[in-house]
C-alpha positions in Angstrom: 91.2 -37.8 -43.2 94.6 -37.3 -44.9 97.2 -40.0 -45.2 100.7 -38.9 -46.2 99.2 -35.8 -47.7 96.6 -37.8 -49.6 92.9 -37.5 -48.9 91.3 -40.9 -48.1 88.5 -41.7 -50.5 85.1 -42.1 -48.7 82.2 -44.2 -49.9 80.0 -42.1 -52.1 77.8 -39.7 -50.1 78.5 -41.4 -46.7 81.6 -39.6 -45.4 82.6 -43.0 -44.1 85.8 -44.9 -45.3 85.1 -47.0 -48.4 85.0 -50.7 -47.7 87.2 -53.0 -49.7 87.0 -56.8 -50.0 90.4 -58.6 -50.3 90.4 -61.8 -52.3 93.8 -63.4 -51.9 94.6 -67.0 -51.2 98.1 -66.4 -49.8 97.6 -65.5 -46.2 100.7 -63.4 -45.8 99.9 -61.3 -48.9 96.3 -60.8 -47.7 97.5 -59.7 -44.3 99.9 -57.2 -45.9 97.1 -55.8 -48.1 94.8 -55.6 -45.1 97.5 -53.6 -43.2 98.1 -51.3 -46.1 94.4 -50.6 -46.5 94.0 -49.9 -42.8 96.9 -47.5 -42.9 95.4 -45.7 -45.9 92.1 -45.3 -44.0 89.9 -47.8 -45.8 87.7 -50.4 -44.1 88.3 -54.0 -44.9 85.0 -55.7 -45.6 86.7 -59.1 -45.3 89.4 -61.4 -46.6 88.5 -64.3 -48.7 90.8 -67.0 -50.0 88.4 -68.4 -52.6 85.6 -67.4 -54.9 82.8 -69.0 -52.9 84.1 -67.4 -49.7 84.3 -64.0 -51.4 80.7 -64.3 -52.6 79.5 -65.1 -49.1 81.3 -62.0 -47.8 79.8 -59.8 -50.5 76.3 -61.0 -49.6 77.0 -60.2 -46.0 78.7 -56.8 -46.4 78.5 -55.2 -49.8 81.9 -53.6 -50.3 82.6 -50.5 -52.5 85.3 -52.5 -54.3 87.1 -55.8 -54.4 90.9 -56.4 -54.7 91.0 -59.7 -56.5 94.0 -62.0 -57.1 93.6 -63.6 -60.5 95.0 -66.9 -59.4 92.8 -68.4 -56.7 92.5 -71.9 -55.4 89.1 -73.5 -55.7 86.4 -74.0 -58.3 86.7 -70.5 -59.8 89.6 -68.2 -60.5 89.8 -64.5 -59.8 88.6 -63.5 -63.3 85.4 -65.5 -63.1 84.9 -64.2 -59.6 85.3 -60.6 -60.7 82.8 -61.1 -63.5 80.3 -62.6 -61.0 80.8 -59.9 -58.4 80.1 -57.2 -61.1 77.2 -58.9 -62.7 75.4 -60.3 -59.7 76.2 -57.7 -57.0 77.4 -54.6 -58.8 80.8 -54.8 -57.0 83.7 -53.8 -59.3 87.2 -55.2 -59.0 90.9 -54.3 -59.2 93.0 -57.2 -60.1 96.2 -58.2 -58.3 98.5 -60.6 -60.1 102.0 -61.8 -60.6 100.8 -62.8 -64.1 100.6 -60.3 -66.9 100.8 -62.5 -70.0 98.7 -61.7 -73.0 96.2 -64.6 -72.5 95.6 -63.7 -68.8 95.2 -60.0 -69.7 92.7 -60.7 -72.5 90.7 -63.0 -70.1 90.8 -60.3 -67.4 89.4 -57.7 -69.7 86.1 -59.6 -69.8 85.6 -58.7 -66.1 85.9 -55.0 -66.9 88.3 -54.4 -64.0 88.8 -50.9 -62.7 92.5 -51.5 -62.4 95.4 -54.0 -62.5 98.1 -54.1 -59.9 101.1 -56.3 -60.8 102.7 -58.0 -57.8 104.7 -56.9 -56.0 103.1 -53.5 -55.5 103.8 -50.5 -53.3 101.2 -49.0 -50.9 101.0 -45.8 -53.0 100.1 -47.9 -56.0 97.2 -49.5 -54.1 96.0 -46.2 -52.9 96.1 -44.6 -56.3 94.3 -47.5 -58.0 91.6 -47.5 -55.3 91.2 -43.7 -55.6 90.9 -43.9 -59.4 88.4 -46.7 -59.1 86.2 -45.0 -56.5 86.4 -41.6 -58.0 86.8 -42.1 -61.7 85.9 -38.5 -62.7 87.6 -36.2 -60.2 86.4 -32.6 -60.5 89.2 -30.3 -61.6 89.9 -27.8 -58.9 
């Protein structure tokens, strides 16, 4: 399936659209991301506003990738969540954040993210980050 001349990335070996978990505690931002992902041809595995909610969704429907806001309300922040998703479930993350200070970036590196999208971001940036994350070694053609 092509979107604006770009090929939508399918989950490895399935031919089906990759599923993406959205972890964002601002409902309006989460809805915007969900709309962008739908327009790009991805399947949204769920929207979580907190770390515990995200973990419950991952247990239910293992996504190919998670888009995780660094600042979350609740007992764990997005960095700790991304570490747990990777270590416990093998789900890698792309961080979303309005914060890009040195301390936050250093802490975020511990989660081994597949990307970092500073807010605000454009749909093309979301697509490109997901495409790089799901297909890190594209074959030269």
